[in-house]
C-alpha positions, 0 to 999 in steps of 0.5 A: 710620283707622277708616272708611278701613280697607281690607283688602289683599285688596280692593286686590288684587281691584280689579286683576283682569283683565277677563272681557270685552273692551271691543270686546264692550261695544257688540257685545252683541246687543239684549235682549228686555226688558219694562219713564256773595318770597324776601327777600335782605338786604344784608350790610353790610360794615365799611370797612377801616382806612386804612394808618398814615402817620408823619412823619419827626419822629415816627418814633422816638416811640410813637404815643399809644394809640388810643382805643377808639371808643364803641360806636355804637348800631345799630338793629335795621334797620341790623344786618340790613343794610337800612333796610327789611328789617324793618318792624313795624306796631304796629297788628298787635300783639295781632292773632290769626292765623286758625286754619286747620282741617285735615280729618281722613281721615274728613272727606275720605272723607265729602266725596268720597262726598257730592260726587263725580259723573260724569254721562254722557248716553245717547249718551255712554255708548253712543258715547263711553264712558270707556276701561277704564283711565279707569274703573279710575283713577276707581274706585280714587279712590273711598274704600272707607269700610270700618268698622274692628272698633274702631269697631263697639262691639257685644259679640259681633258677630264671631261673626255676621260671615261675613267679619271685615273686612266690617262694617255701617256704624254709622249705617245698620245694621239693628237687630233689635227681637228678636222672640225674646229681648232676650238675643240683642241687636240685631245683624245684618250688614246696612245700609239702602241708599238708592235712586233719587233718594236715597230712604231704605231702598229696599234692605237689603244683607246678607251670606249667612246663616250657621248661627247667623244664619238666624233673625236673617235671617228676623226682619229680613225680618219686622220690615222687612216685606220682600216680595222677596229677591234672592240673588246667590250659590250656596251653595258656590263652592269654599267655603261662601258662604251656608247653605241658609236656606229650606226644601225644603217647610216648616221652622221657624227660631226663631219663624218658620215658612217654607213653599214655595208655588210654584217656577219655574225660569227659564234664569238664575234660580229664583223661589220663592214663600214664606210666612212665619208668625209667631204668627197672622199670615202673609205672602208673600215672593218669593225670587229666586236668581240663581246665574250670577255668580262671586264677585269677578267679573262675569257672562259678559254683561249680558243676564241681569242686566238681565233680573233687574232687569226681573223685580224691576221687574215683580214685584207684591211690589216695590210690595206693601208699603213694606218694603225689597228684601233683596239679598245675595250672600256678603259683601253688597258686591260682587255686591249692590252691582252689582245695586243700582247697576244698578237705580238706573242704569236708573231714572236713564237712563229718567227723566233720559236720563243716568246718574251711575255714580260718584255712585251708587257713592259713595252706596252706599258711604256706606251700606255700605262697599266696595259694588262690590268691583273695578274689573272690576265697575265697568267691567261696570256701565258696560257693562250700563247702556250696553246698557240705554240702547240698549234705550230709545226713540231720542234725538237725538245731541248 
């Protein structure tokens, strides 16, 4: 039950009406980017008794009492009505039947997520894409791999979870080394996420910081030597989705001092250059806020998302240090999963000429349950990568 735990709300969210039409998939204008036998046994009947015939002389005399015939020994085979109905092979006596193993739901989930795939060439992704119905059916077969609260044996973690049903998978969760104090524990709702070609710890997917987790967030950034943060939510979307965890100019969060060095407003996102200081050491961190993406939905078009991916690819911070890229929205699974899957998909298309979107989503869900929240997001992911494939140098049709 634990790992296959699936909130009812998430199932409802998967069937949302699309915010774009399929006809727009290939009609979206090109982008100016820099860088898809039953055995029937015979029933033996007894013969009927022959009618009794008496001679005239014996008509007045009583017949001698009939003797009860001795009970004939009937073998087991004959009692069953067939001489071949039951054959016992003494050679098999004492033999042990092999035990058939039964996979647990957890094992079934892991097997699917580790083996499922649906590679699409660039040509197929653009000219013969799966229909929205096919993609919805494919998406709904992917196990969510959510974590049940009973399976997360960490006292007090609930106070640091923005959503009680969105929890970090234990085997890949980020554990804080506690620069502050050992009394705070090592918990933060975040997971290491593998990147292109299965490379470990390329990303950290996490929830939007809460008032009581802001210092934990910056400790994670420091501990993991993070140089790039991608934020995919507004602070409020009807209700609070994330607290304002960076300063307007300068502010201290726990033992970390954060300063704004520079800010650049782009049409679709805002880039801030920050410095984070702990004791005598100071580091640079780039913060990108992409706010044009409604929760549980998709952007109006794929172009802005691809330009965001290009911004990340071109950032010196991407290769500056070995630390992961921190990506978060509100829950850290929907928009966060879409961004990471888009970047991995672009890398596959560029390097291999094909993309396995199903395999990408399965890999993400092994690392953090529920990544890519809705069928609409899954369909939009195919649309976005089809658009990206069209920007690559021409390749011959099959």
